[in-house]
N, C-alpha and C positions, 0 to 999 in steps of 0.2 A: 569585385576588389582585387586589386594587385598588391603582392607582398614585397617586400624586399629582404624579409626574413622570417623565421619561424614567430608566431606571437604566442604568449603563454597566459592561460587563463585557468578558471575553475570551472566544473562542472555544478552550476546554481549557484547562488550566494554565497560568498566567502565565510567560514562559520563565526567569524571573528565580527560579523554585521551585527548591530545591534536589532535590527528588526528583520528577522531572518524570511518573512513573508514578503519581503519590500526589495523587488529587483532594481528599483532606482536606487535605493541606498546600496546595493550590492554591487551596482556600475560605479557610485561614487568610492567605495571600500577598494575596488579592484585598481581603481585610479591612485588612489593613496598608498596601496602598497608595492605600487610601481611594475603592478602586473598589465598584460595588454589586451586580454580581451574577457569576456565571460559567456558561459553556454546557459541558456534559460532552459530549466527542467519541468517538461509537460508530463512527468512520469505518470502522475495519477489521473490525467485528465488535462484537458484544453479549459482552463477558467482563468481569464484575465479581462478586466474593464478596458473599453477602449480608451479611457482615459488615462489608466496607466501605461498602456502601450504607446501611446502617443507622448508621454512623458519620459518614457523609457527610450524612446526613438531620439528625442532630444538631447537627452544625457549621455546615450551613446555617441551622438554626433559631437556635440561641444567638447566632450570629455577625449575624444578620440578612442573609444572602447568599443571596436565591433561586437556584435554578437553572433552566436550561432544558438542552434536549439536540437532539443532532443524530446522526440514524441512520445506518446504513452505505452507503457510496457504493454496492456493489453491489444496489441496488435498482433494479427495471425494470418496472413493471407493465405495459410493452407487449412483453415479450421475447415471442421466437418460439416457445418452451415452455411449455406449461401449467405444466410442475412448476417453470420457473424463475419464473414470476409467482407461483406458491403459497409458493415460498420468500421471494419481496420481501415477500408479505403477512405471514409469519412473522417475518421480519426487522424490520418495523413493529411487530408484537405484540411481539415481545422487546424492543423498544428502548421501548417505551410500557411494558412491566413493570416494566423494573429503572427507568426514569426516575419512574414513580410510587413505586417502593421508595424512590428518594433523594429524593422530595419535590418532584422537577421538574412544572410543571403545564401548560409549554408544548415541544413537540417538532417538529423540523423535520426534511425530508430531499428528496431529489431525487425525484420520484416515475417520471419515465419519459424513456424516449427514444422520438423518432417515428419511428425505423427505417425512414424513407421513406414511411410510412404518411401516410393524411390526419391531419391533426391533428384533426379532428371524429370520427374512430374511435377515437383514440389519447384522446380525451376521454371518452369512453364507457366503455373499458374501466378507465381511472383510476376513473371515478366509483363503477364497478361493485364495483373492488377495496376502495374507500374505504367504502364503505356495508357490505361484508362485515367489514372493520375494525371499523367503528364498532360493528357488530352483536356482534361477538367481546368486543370491550373492554367495552361494555355487560354482557355476560355474566359476565365477571370482577369486574365492579363497579370497574373502572379509569374514572376521570373525568380525562382529558388533552387539551389543545386539540393537533389534529394538524394541524401547518402545513408544507402541499408549499413549498419553497421558490421564489420566484421566479429562475428559472435564468439563467445568464449566456449559454451558446451557443443558437444556433438550431436546433440539432440536437434540445434537449431540450424536453420538454414543462415549462411553467410560464412562460408569459407572464403579463403583467397580467390581461388580459381573461379568459384561461383560469381562473387563481387564483380571481378576482372570483366566476365564474359555479360554479365548484365549492364555494365556501363558500356562496353561494346555495342550492346544491342538497345538502348534505350536512352537516347539522346540527353535529357535532363539528369539522367543518373550518374553518380560519381561515387567510389566507395570512401565509407569511414572508416579508416585504418586504425583498428584497437590492436598495438602490437603486444600488449599483456596478454588479449585474447587468445591473439595468434601464438603466445607461447603457451598458453593454457590450453588450447584447443589441441594442438600437437604436440606437446612436449619438445618442441625444438625451436629454432629460430632464437636462441638465446645468446648470441655474439655478435659483434659489430659486423664481421664477415656476413654471417647469414641473413641478418637485415638488411645490408648492401645489398645482399643477392637478388633480396625481395624488391626494393625500389628500382633496381636494375629491370625487373621482370614488368614492374608495373608501366614505367617509362618505356620499355620495347612493345608491351602490349597495347597501353592504352594511349600514349604520346607524351612529348616533355610537359605538357600542363599537369599531368598526375603527379609530378614532385614540385610545380610552382604553386600548385593551389590545392595543398592538402589539408582534410579535415580529420586530425590524429587524435585518440585518445589514450591515454595512459594512467595505471596507476600499479602499486602493488598487487600482487594477486597469490592465492592458493589455488590449489587444483588438484584432482585426481585422474582416474583413468578416462571419467566422462567430459574432461574440461573443467572450468574454472569453479571455484566453489564461493568464494568471496575475495572483495577487495581489501587490501591492506596497504597499509603506509610503505613507501619504497623501501624504507632501510629494513622492514621485516619481513621483507621478500626477496627471493632468489633470482627474481627479473633483472635483467642486466640493462638498467636504464640509460649507465652510461655509455655502454657500448651503442644503444640504439641512438642515442644523442649524436655520438659521433660520426655514426653512419649518415643520420640526417644532413648534419653540417659538411661532411665531404661531399655530398651530393648535391649542396646546395638546395635544399627542400626549403619550401616556404609555406607560408599558411597558419592554421591553428593547432596549436597542441592544448589539449583541454584534460585537465587532472582531473581523476576520479578518486583518488586515494580519498578515505577519510578525513585524513587532516587537510584536505583539501589546497588552501593558500600556501600551507608550508611546504609540501612538496612541490607545487606547481612553482614557488620562489626558487626552491633548490635545482629544479630542471631549467628554469632561466638562466639562474646564476652560472650553473655549469656550462650552459650551452654557450653564453656568452664568453666564459673563461676559456673554450677550447681554442 
């Protein structure tokens, strides 16, 4: 999909949707609210009937509300047992399959935990799995952007540099840029200038497409020395979301901005309104 600006939406069905477990109603509510996109949350497993996915694809197309997706939380491509790694690979493939049926073009997931291993060894394992996943999806004729998320805890694989290198090494991989997590993970990157430097680095290392086709997560966040603790509403957090949006607009970034705040659509609307007013 080509974008002419940033699109704003929610991580999951908006809170004000009457039937919380109905993603088709969620898409309709996104449209009513004047938001632009919605992320399907498969956090607790990939369970969706085929008739739901086709209705969702139809609603998404007719209302002009594109979809992204988030894979299950229990993915760890650095698990101790091989069968758990295999299960994680399967979960990513199942998420890609259902996302493709729904018409989503970008999916994100938390790739791995370090488990006290060397980050270099973990990187090699994650890269190996991503190559396997890419090959299997190619055989299934599924084209979807695989976007490991920039993670918020220092115990998780998914630093900025790891995602940049993985993107260079595996063709179907692109980063999911969670700027709240970047701030929580490092205690830094909380000004317009610092975020602008990150965007310059992405463009320099990955190419212009890195800024023209983004999948971004954002929420308020609380953190300690080990990284993020929990998501907050933007107004209750020290994260400089206005500076982030100013940097994104100045760099003419495009793509999806998915809001993860507890109040979902309220913060998503606030982000969109501020972005359009800049």
